[in-house]
OpenMM code with the backbone's topology and positions (N, CA, C; nanometers):
from openmm import Vec3, app, unit

residues = "MET VAL ALA THR ASP ASN ALA ILE TYR VAL SER GLU LYS ALA LYS ALA LYS VAL ARG LYS LEU MET GLU ASP ALA GLY ILE ALA ASN ASP PRO SER TYR PHE LEU ARG VAL SER VAL VAL GLY GLY GLY CYS SER GLY LEU SER TYR LYS MET ASP PHE ASP ASN GLU ILE LYS PRO ARG ASP GLN VAL PHE GLU ASN ASN GLY ILE LYS VAL VAL THR ASP LEU LYS SER PHE LEU TYR LEU VAL ASN THR GLU LEU GLU PHE SER ASP GLY LEU ASN GLY LYS GLY PHE TYR PHE ASN ASN PRO ASN ALA SER ARG SER CYS ALA CYS GLY GLU SER PHE ALA VAL".split()
positions = [
    Vec3(-0.6731, -2.3053, -2.4004),
    Vec3(-0.7825, -2.3411, -2.3265),
    Vec3(-0.8735, -2.2427, -2.2890),
    Vec3(-0.9778, -2.2437, -2.3299),
    Vec3(-1.0612, -2.1571, -2.2634),
    Vec3(-1.1302, -2.1905, -2.1412),
    Vec3(-1.1347, -2.1496, -2.0380),
    Vec3(-1.2251, -2.2341, -1.9399),
    Vec3(-1.3501, -2.1453, -1.8969),
    Vec3(-1.4370, -2.2519, -1.8611),
    Vec3(-1.5757, -2.1437, -1.8635),
    Vec3(-1.6142, -2.1414, -1.6804),
    Vec3(-1.5981, -2.2587, -1.6450),
    Vec3(-1.6359, -2.2791, -1.4994),
    Vec3(-1.5361, -2.2357, -1.4118),
    Vec3(-1.5760, -2.1744, -1.2943),
    Vec3(-1.4540, -2.1277, -1.2034),
    Vec3(-1.4100, -2.0100, -1.2312),
    Vec3(-1.4517, -1.9464, -1.3186),
    Vec3(-1.4067, -1.8360, -1.3823),
    Vec3(-1.3333, -1.7079, -1.2943),
    Vec3(-1.2591, -1.6427, -1.3357),
    Vec3(-1.2080, -1.4916, -1.2845),
    Vec3(-1.3110, -1.3923, -1.3329),
    Vec3(-1.3956, -1.3217, -1.2527),
    Vec3(-1.4775, -1.2411, -1.2875),
    Vec3(-1.4572, -1.1196, -1.2916),
    Vec3(-1.5225, -1.0122, -1.3802),
    Vec3(-1.4470, -0.8747, -1.4103),
    Vec3(-1.5785, -0.7553, -1.3645),
    Vec3(-1.5801, -0.6680, -1.3083),
    Vec3(-1.6856, -0.5832, -1.2363),
    Vec3(-1.7048, -0.4918, -1.3852),
    Vec3(-1.8122, -0.4147, -1.3775),
    Vec3(-1.7982, -0.3097, -1.4925),
    Vec3(-1.6988, -0.2036, -1.4734),
    Vec3(-1.6721, -0.1752, -1.3228),
    Vec3(-1.5758, -0.0612, -1.2883),
    Vec3(-1.4268, -0.0928, -1.3465),
    Vec3(-1.4259, -0.2492, -1.2931),
    Vec3(-1.2447, -0.3249, -1.3232),
    Vec3(-1.2822, -0.2951, -1.4840),
    Vec3(-1.3745, -0.3525, -1.5529),
    Vec3(-1.3492, -0.3457, -1.6936),
    Vec3(-1.3101, -0.1686, -1.7595),
    Vec3(-1.3716, -0.1163, -1.7270),
    Vec3(-1.3401, 0.0275, -1.7711),
    Vec3(-1.2115, 0.0476, -1.7492),
    Vec3(-1.1555, 0.0399, -1.6244),
    Vec3(-1.0484, 0.0866, -1.5894),
    Vec3(-0.9081, -0.0100, -1.6762),
    Vec3(-0.9511, -0.1052, -1.6713),
    Vec3(-0.8535, -0.2134, -1.7785),
    Vec3(-0.8645, -0.1325, -1.9118),
    Vec3(-0.9546, -0.1301, -1.9636),
    Vec3(-0.9818, -0.1021, -2.1178),
    Vec3(-0.9090, 0.0744, -2.0871),
    Vec3(-0.9317, 0.1467, -2.0157),
    Vec3(-0.8475, 0.2442, -2.0417),
    Vec3(-0.7108, 0.2351, -2.0022),
    Vec3(-0.6624, 0.1486, -1.9272),
    Vec3(-0.4831, 0.1304, -1.9282),
    Vec3(-0.4623, 0.0603, -2.0699),
    Vec3(-0.5515, 0.0184, -2.1344),
    Vec3(-0.4856, -0.0414, -2.2476),
    Vec3(-0.5033, 0.0470, -2.3527),
    Vec3(-0.5893, 0.1227, -2.3405),
    Vec3(-0.5502, 0.2418, -2.4658),
    Vec3(-0.4603, 0.3393, -2.3974),
    Vec3(-0.4262, 0.3669, -2.2690),
    Vec3(-0.3118, 0.4189, -2.2337),
    Vec3(-0.1687, 0.3913, -2.2979),
    Vec3(-0.1797, 0.2631, -2.2976),
    Vec3(-0.0537, 0.1549, -2.3139),
    Vec3(-0.0646, 0.1125, -2.5269),
    Vec3(-0.1876, 0.2083, -2.5767),
    Vec3(-0.1553, 0.1500, -2.6967),
    Vec3(-0.1879, 0.0271, -2.7291),
    Vec3(-0.2609, -0.0888, -2.6752),
    Vec3(-0.2699, -0.2132, -2.7160),
    Vec3(-0.4124, -0.2277, -2.7144),
    Vec3(-0.5227, -0.1204, -2.6811),
    Vec3(-0.6680, -0.1689, -2.6983),
    Vec3(-0.7074, -0.1984, -2.7907),
    Vec3(-0.6638, -0.1935, -2.9274),
    Vec3(-0.7369, -0.2464, -3.0469),
    Vec3(-0.6300, -0.3392, -3.0816),
    Vec3(-0.5539, -0.4187, -3.0001),
    Vec3(-0.4576, -0.5382, -3.0520),
    Vec3(-0.5037, -0.6890, -2.9645),
    Vec3(-0.5959, -0.7262, -3.0595),
    Vec3(-0.6491, -0.8239, -2.9893),
    Vec3(-0.5650, -0.9683, -2.9078),
    Vec3(-0.4518, -0.9600, -2.9589),
    Vec3(-0.3185, -1.0881, -2.9092),
    Vec3(-0.3228, -1.0367, -2.7557),
    Vec3(-0.3821, -0.8664, -2.6878),
    Vec3(-0.3185, -0.8890, -2.5468),
    Vec3(-0.4110, -0.9126, -2.4707),
    Vec3(-0.3984, -0.9391, -2.3119),
    Vec3(-0.4892, -0.9727, -2.2882),
    Vec3(-0.4589, -0.9089, -2.1062),
    Vec3(-0.5230, -0.9735, -2.0051),
    Vec3(-0.4933, -0.9286, -1.8538),
    Vec3(-0.4489, -1.0628, -1.8213),
    Vec3(-0.3112, -1.0333, -1.7718),
    Vec3(-0.2773, -1.1551, -1.6964),
    Vec3(-0.2680, -1.1343, -1.5588),
    Vec3(-0.3355, -1.2231, -1.4816),
    Vec3(-0.3362, -1.2092, -1.3219),
    Vec3(-0.2776, -1.3510, -1.2692),
    Vec3(-0.1830, -1.2986, -1.1706),
    Vec3(-0.0916, -1.4294, -1.1297),
    Vec3(-0.0886, -1.3949, -0.9533),
    Vec3(-0.0536, -1.5616, -0.8948),
    Vec3(-0.0344, -1.4980, -0.7454),
    Vec3(0.1131, -1.5375, -0.6942),
    Vec3(0.1641, -1.4516, -0.6408),
    Vec3(0.2830, -1.4565, -0.6292),
    Vec3(0.3017, -1.4398, -0.4666),
    Vec3(0.4302, -1.5145, -0.4257),
    Vec3(0.4774, -1.4931, -0.2815),
    Vec3(0.4977, -1.3505, -0.2362),
    Vec3(0.4455, -1.3368, -0.1387),
    Vec3(0.4870, -1.2091, -0.0620),
    Vec3(0.3855, -1.1443, -0.0125),
    Vec3(0.4071, -1.0087, 0.0678),
    Vec3(0.3162, -0.9613, 0.1528),
    Vec3(0.3121, -0.9787, 0.2743),
    Vec3(0.2159, -0.9248, 0.3843),
    Vec3(0.1899, -0.9551, 0.5265),
    Vec3(0.1605, -1.1038, 0.5294),
    Vec3(0.0583, -1.1047, 0.4340),
    Vec3(-0.0259, -1.2055, 0.4548),
    Vec3(0.0365, -1.3838, 0.3758),
    Vec3(0.1461, -1.3460, 0.2869),
    Vec3(0.2032, -1.4367, 0.2306),
    Vec3(0.1871, -1.4612, 0.0641),
    Vec3(0.1020, -1.4589, 0.0340),
    Vec3(0.0560, -1.4550, -0.1124),
    Vec3(0.0042, -1.2863, -0.1598),
    Vec3(0.0223, -1.2436, -0.2925),
    Vec3(-0.0203, -1.1483, -0.3452),
    Vec3(-0.0313, -1.1156, -0.4766),
    Vec3(-0.1011, -1.0352, -0.5156),
    Vec3(-0.1471, -1.0387, -0.6526),
    Vec3(-0.0928, -1.0040, -0.7346),
    Vec3(-0.0795, -1.0529, -0.8666),
    Vec3(-0.0075, -0.9308, -0.9469),
    Vec3(-0.0622, -0.9309, -1.1026),
    Vec3(-0.0654, -0.8188, -1.1560),
    Vec3(-0.1593, -0.8090, -1.3081),
    Vec3(-0.0815, -0.7318, -1.3859),
    Vec3(-0.0779, -0.7700, -1.5072),
    Vec3(0.0066, -0.6814, -1.6339),
    Vec3(-0.0515, -0.7351, -1.7444),
    Vec3(-0.0440, -0.6630, -1.8619),
    Vec3(-0.0741, -0.6910, -2.0142),
    Vec3(0.0187, -0.8074, -2.0406),
    Vec3(-0.0081, -0.9054, -2.1065),
    Vec3(0.0717, -0.9781, -2.1940),
    Vec3(0.0306, -1.0093, -2.3313),
    Vec3(0.1007, -1.0850, -2.4157),
    Vec3(0.0181, -1.1193, -2.5260),
    Vec3(0.1106, -1.3041, -2.5847),
    Vec3(0.1282, -1.3423, -2.4925),
    Vec3(0.1853, -1.4982, -2.4981),
    Vec3(0.0977, -1.5781, -2.4024),
    Vec3(0.0097, -1.6588, -2.4447),
    Vec3(-0.0305, -1.7644, -2.3922),
    Vec3(0.0068, -1.8979, -2.4023),
    Vec3(0.0448, -1.9453, -2.3033),
    Vec3(0.1332, -2.0726, -2.2397),
    Vec3(0.0406, -2.2046, -2.2393),
    Vec3(0.1039, -2.2892, -2.2609),
    Vec3(-0.0041, -2.4193, -2.3007),
    Vec3(-0.0630, -2.4642, -2.1783),
    Vec3(-0.0784, -2.4022, -2.0432),
    Vec3(-0.1255, -2.4544, -1.9460),
    Vec3(-0.1911, -2.3412, -1.9108),
    Vec3(-0.1822, -2.2623, -1.9576),
    Vec3(-0.2494, -2.1401, -1.9081),
    Vec3(-0.4096, -2.1528, -1.9109),
    Vec3(-0.4867, -2.0943, -1.8386),
    Vec3(-0.6310, -2.0673, -1.8189),
    Vec3(-0.6873, -1.9651, -1.8825),
    Vec3(-0.7551, -1.9605, -1.9387),
    Vec3(-0.8012, -1.8587, -2.0370),
    Vec3(-0.9697, -1.7991, -2.0077),
    Vec3(-0.9921, -1.6905, -1.9735),
    Vec3(-1.1506, -1.6609, -1.9489),
    Vec3(-1.1702, -1.5404, -2.0289),
    Vec3(-1.2735, -1.5235, -2.0768),
    Vec3(-1.3563, -1.3828, -2.1266),
    Vec3(-1.4760, -1.3818, -2.0732),
    Vec3(-1.4215, -1.2401, -1.9759),
    Vec3(-1.5353, -1.2061, -1.8846),
    Vec3(-1.5747, -1.0642, -1.9150),
    Vec3(-1.7090, -1.0248, -1.9617),
    Vec3(-1.7463, -0.9211, -1.9421),
    Vec3(-1.6327, -0.7998, -2.0522),
    Vec3(-1.6515, -0.8977, -2.1311),
    Vec3(-1.5498, -0.8235, -2.2537),
    Vec3(-1.3913, -0.8209, -2.2093),
    Vec3(-1.3452, -0.8805, -2.1334),
    Vec3(-1.2335, -0.8634, -2.1025),
    Vec3(-1.1360, -0.9817, -2.0901),
    Vec3(-1.0462, -1.0095, -2.1852),
    Vec3(-0.9755, -1.1491, -2.1687),
    Vec3(-0.8903, -1.1385, -2.0538),
    Vec3(-0.8900, -1.2637, -1.9347),
    Vec3(-0.8106, -1.2824, -1.8558),
    Vec3(-0.7432, -1.4269, -1.8565),
    Vec3(-0.6121, -1.3938, -1.8315),
    Vec3(-0.5087, -1.5224, -1.8398),
    Vec3(-0.4646, -1.5597, -1.7042),
    Vec3(-0.4575, -1.6575, -1.6855),
    Vec3(-0.3577, -1.7264, -1.5268),
    Vec3(-0.3132, -1.8133, -1.5560),
    Vec3(-0.1803, -1.8592, -1.5010),
    Vec3(-0.1249, -1.9730, -1.5086),
    Vec3(-0.1980, -2.0736, -1.4164),
    Vec3(-0.1438, -2.2107, -1.4338),
    Vec3(-0.2801, -2.3027, -1.3710),
    Vec3(-0.2402, -2.2900, -1.2017),
    Vec3(-0.0932, -2.2758, -1.1867),
    Vec3(-0.1032, -2.2760, -1.0517),
    Vec3(-0.1541, -2.1665, -0.9683),
    Vec3(-0.1654, -2.0367, -1.0032),
    Vec3(-0.2105, -1.9026, -0.9730),
    Vec3(-0.3760, -1.9625, -0.9885),
    Vec3(-0.4030, -2.0436, -1.0748),
    Vec3(-0.5726, -2.0294, -1.0881),
    Vec3(-0.6099, -2.0756, -0.9876),
    Vec3(-0.5426, -2.1761, -0.8766),
    Vec3(-0.5789, -2.2673, -0.7886),
    Vec3(-0.6164, -2.1524, -0.6671),
    Vec3(-0.5939, -2.0477, -0.6975),
    Vec3(-0.5919, -1.9723, -0.5643),
    Vec3(-0.6880, -1.8579, -0.6151),
    Vec3(-0.7322, -1.8689, -0.7267),
    Vec3(-0.8339, -1.7563, -0.7968),
    Vec3(-0.9277, -1.8014, -0.8455),
    Vec3(-0.9898, -1.9089, -0.7919),
    Vec3(-1.1282, -1.9981, -0.8744),
    Vec3(-1.2452, -1.8652, -0.8054),
    Vec3(-1.3379, -1.8669, -0.9170),
    Vec3(-1.4370, -1.7541, -0.8815),
    Vec3(-1.4014, -1.6386, -0.8137),
    Vec3(-1.2738, -1.5893, -0.8209),
    Vec3(-1.2454, -1.4503, -0.7520),
    Vec3(-1.3331, -1.3632, -0.8713),
    Vec3(-1.3252, -1.2214, -0.7997),
    Vec3(-1.3635, -1.1361, -0.8916),
    Vec3(-1.2941, -0.9981, -0.8990),
    Vec3(-1.2398, -0.9452, -1.0152),
    Vec3(-1.1375, -0.8298, -0.9852),
    Vec3(-1.2392, -0.7014, -0.9990),
    Vec3(-1.2412, -0.6353, -0.8955),
    Vec3(-1.3026, -0.4940, -0.8973),
    Vec3(-1.2179, -0.3865, -0.8836),
    Vec3(-1.2530, -0.2480, -0.8945),
    Vec3(-1.1776, -0.1605, -0.9042),
    Vec3(-1.2633, -0.0244, -0.8039),
    Vec3(-1.2159, 0.0256, -0.7122),
    Vec3(-1.2544, 0.1694, -0.6623),
    Vec3(-1.1897, 0.2432, -0.6694),
    Vec3(-1.2919, 0.3622, -0.6831),
    Vec3(-1.2071, 0.5106, -0.7099),
    Vec3(-1.2584, 0.6144, -0.6151),
    Vec3(-1.3112, 0.5262, -0.4814),
    Vec3(-1.3530, 0.5785, -0.3989),
    Vec3(-1.2661, 0.6530, -0.2866),
    Vec3(-1.3474, 0.7453, -0.1707),
    Vec3(-1.2161, 0.8163, -0.0997),
    Vec3(-1.1500, 0.7285, 0.0297),
    Vec3(-1.1847, 0.6223, 0.0153),
    Vec3(-1.0975, 0.4866, 0.0947),
    Vec3(-1.0088, 0.4751, 0.0276),
    Vec3(-0.9641, 0.5133, -0.1135),
    Vec3(-0.8754, 0.4212, -0.1685),
    Vec3(-0.9447, 0.4039, -0.3337),
    Vec3(-0.8207, 0.4169, -0.3978),
    Vec3(-0.8202, 0.3956, -0.5579),
    Vec3(-0.7253, 0.2772, -0.6004),
    Vec3(-0.8029, 0.1964, -0.6678),
    Vec3(-0.7228, 0.0766, -0.7226),
    Vec3(-0.8132, -0.0313, -0.7385),
    Vec3(-0.7468, -0.1210, -0.8068),
    Vec3(-0.7815, -0.2707, -0.8378),
    Vec3(-0.7615, -0.3193, -0.7041),
    Vec3(-0.8963, -0.4248, -0.6732),
    Vec3(-0.8965, -0.5238, -0.5494),
    Vec3(-0.9332, -0.6469, -0.5957),
    Vec3(-0.9321, -0.7764, -0.5058),
    Vec3(-0.9880, -0.9065, -0.5650),
    Vec3(-1.0958, -0.9478, -0.4421),
    Vec3(-1.1964, -1.0000, -0.4884),
    Vec3(-1.2984, -1.0300, -0.4273),
    Vec3(-1.2704, -1.1686, -0.4216),
    Vec3(-1.1965, -1.2626, -0.3190),
    Vec3(-1.1497, -1.3895, -0.3485),
    Vec3(-1.1997, -1.4793, -0.2387),
    Vec3(-1.3265, -1.5925, -0.2628),
    Vec3(-1.3818, -1.6205, -0.2152),
    Vec3(-1.2797, -1.7409, -0.1256),
    Vec3(-1.1702, -1.7677, -0.2005),
    Vec3(-1.0792, -1.8833, -0.1602),
    Vec3(-1.0023, -1.8359, -0.0300),
    Vec3(-0.9999, -1.7107, -0.0228),
    Vec3(-0.8736, -1.6260, 0.0876),
    Vec3(-0.9351, -1.6581, 0.2540),
    Vec3(-0.8388, -1.7217, 0.3349),
    Vec3(-0.8849, -1.6976, 0.4551),
    Vec3(-0.8636, -1.5820, 0.5463),
    Vec3(-0.7739, -1.5064, 0.4855),
    Vec3(-0.7271, -1.3582, 0.5421),
    Vec3(-0.6734, -1.3032, 0.4636),
    Vec3(-0.6986, -1.1932, 0.4931),
    Vec3(-0.5800, -1.1028, 0.3982),
    Vec3(-0.5445, -0.9716, 0.5267),
    Vec3(-0.4349, -0.8919, 0.4827),
    Vec3(-0.3836, -0.8102, 0.5325),
    Vec3(-0.4605, -0.6640, 0.5426),
    Vec3(-0.4396, -0.6062, 0.6464),
    Vec3(-0.4978, -0.4491, 0.6404),
    Vec3(-0.4877, -0.3609, 0.5109),
    Vec3(-0.4267, -0.3750, 0.4498),
    Vec3(-0.3959, -0.2825, 0.3208),
    Vec3(-0.4657, -0.3543, 0.1964),
    Vec3(-0.4849, -0.4728, 0.2113),
    Vec3(-0.5593, -0.5375, 0.0877),
    Vec3(-0.4456, -0.5954, 0.0187),
    Vec3(-0.3141, -0.6098, 0.0291),
    Vec3(-0.2377, -0.6246, -0.0870),
    Vec3(-0.2090, -0.7599, -0.1033),
    Vec3(-0.2514, -0.8450, 0.0202),
    Vec3(-0.1969, -0.9746, 0.0210),
    Vec3(-0.2964, -1.0500, 0.0816),
    Vec3(-0.2881, -1.1950, 0.0819),
    Vec3(-0.4114, -1.2788, 0.1225),
    Vec3(-0.3174, -1.3997, 0.1657),
    Vec3(-0.4619, -1.5221, 0.2305),
    Vec3(-0.4012, -1.6325, 0.2824),
    Vec3(-0.4649, -1.7106, 0.2460),
    Vec3(-0.4547, -1.8623, 0.2233),
    Vec3(-0.5356, -1.9436, 0.1950),
    Vec3(-0.5544, -2.0643, 0.2902),
] * unit.nanometer
topology = app.Topology()
chain = topology.addChain("A")
for resn in residues:
    res = topology.addResidue(resn, chain)
    for name in ("N", "CA", "C"):
        topology.addAtom(name, app.Element.getBySymbol(name[0]), res)
């Protein structure tokens, strides 16, 4: 299923970093691979984000194509990720991916976990 509403969005910086990581992993030219984003229990606020590359879409997965990046999430995680933007920072205050999640009621100081 390719969802179009309530998508998970990918910024330009995040797109560039995801593509670089796919190149480094040797999967950039294989269209079966995509970025899987999940929400798992953990962290100081109770929920954490998990990202990895995968090539298996399960029956109830939500599939998005945004900014040239295919993003897939399981249905349960999607409920926490509606309208979330994946961003990448390489500034002095930290380097890495982070999520702008309008559904989060709070997040921990390190930005690694959140609560709804």
